[in-house]
N, C-alpha and C positions, 0 to 999 in steps of 0.2 A: 553077129558080133560087131560088125562095123557100126551098126545102129547104136548098140550099147556103148561102144567106145566114143562115138560122136556125142551121145547124150552126156556121158561122164565128162568129156572134154568141155562141152558147153556149160555144164554145171560148175566145173572148176574155174572157167574163165569168168563166169558171172559172179562166183564167190570171191574171186580175187579182186574184181572190180568193186564189189561191195565193201570188201575189207579195206581197200585202198581209199575209198570215199570218193571215187571219181564218177559216181552215177548221177548226181544231181548238182544243179547250179542254183544256189539260193539267191544270188544277186548281191549278197552282202560281202563287202571286202573286209579283209581282216583289218581291224583298227590299228593304225600306226600312231605311235606317240609323236605329238607335235611339240617341238621344243618351245618352252616358255621364254618370252623376252627377258633378257637379263638386264637389270637396271644397273647402269654404270654410274657410280657416284660422281657428281659434278662438283668440282672444287668451288667453294663459295669465296668470293673475294669481296671484302668490304671496301666500299668506295672511300677514297681518301678524303679527309675533311677539306672543305673549301677554305683554304688559307690565302687565297689570292685577293688582295684588296681591290676595290673598285673606285673609280673617281667619285668624289663627294659632290653634293649639289651646291649650286651658287645661291647663297642666301642673300635676300635684299639687305642693304646696309641698315635699314630701320629695324630689322629683325635679327641682326647678327648676335649670336651668343657663342661662347667658346667652352671647351672642356680641356682638361689636362689628363693625360694617361701616364701611368708608370707601372713597371713590373719590377718587383723586388728581386735584386740579383741573388739573394740567398734563398728565400722561400719560393719564389716564382709567383707569389700572389699579385693580382692586378688591382690597381686602384684607379678609378675614374672620378675626377673632381670637376664639379661645375664651377666655371670661372666667371660667369655673368656675361654682360654685354648690353648693347643698346636695346635689344629686344627681350630682355629677361622678364619684363613685366607682361609680355604677350605670350609667354610659354605656357602651354596647357599641360604638356607631358614630355618627359625625356625617357627614352628606352635605350638601355645599353645591352648589347648582345655580345657575348663572348663565345666564339667557336674555338674550342680547345684543340690541341694537336691530336687528341684521341678521337675527335669527332663529336664530343659532347657539346651541346648548345645550351647556354644558360642566358636567360633574359631577366634583367632587373630594372626597376624604375629608379630614376634619379630626381630628387626634388629640385625645382628651379631656384634654389637658394644658394647664394655664393658660398663656396667651400663645402657644399653638400657632397658626400662621397658614396660610391657604390664599390664594394670590395668583392672580388672573386678569388676564392682561395683554392690552393692546390689540395689541401686536406679534404675539402668537400667535393673534389672532382670537377670544380668549375673552371680551373686553369691547370696548366702543366708547367713543368720546369723547362720545357722547350718553347716552341713557337705557338702563339695563340693570336687569333684575329679578334679585334675589337671594333664594333660598329656602333655608332651613336646616332640615333634619329630623334629629332626634335619636332614635336607637333605644336602648332600655335592655335590660339583661339579662333583665328579666321578659317581654320580647317585645313590649312596647308601644312605639309610635313617635309622636312629636309634631312638628308643624311649629312651630318656635319663632320663626321670622323669615321674613317675606315682604314685601318692599318694593322700590320702584324707586329706584335711585341715579342721580344725574346730576352732572355736573361743575359745580360752582358755585364761584365765587370771591367772597370777601367783599372789598368795597372800603371803605377807610376815608377 
């Protein structure tokens, strides 16, 4: 009877081990969930427009030309007028660049004729009612270029 009881006990122990699943090692670990990287939104900052004027070039007296700039105190429109000078007959090209307070950059050509104008309007987004930077570069037939004007214009009203 002891033999019979031992066999029953061994069969029970083996049955319990099999039911519990502890009889084999498959070598595979239970897969664990790996957390996915979370994308953190990075706030985008728009660079401020470059409204800091730089020094202008020294133009030889034989090539001197001048422009006049104005900003309408009501509309904010910018007008650049060619005023001529000793070197006006040597001018190949005049480029006027306006960097608006919003960061928009607009380039227009100006004819080298006395009183020729380039107008930059607020309605077209070329200027603002705030501060705008105006840069005028003159290219001559000899291949040299000079920045003759670089300044910030703002709408100002004079009160009496």
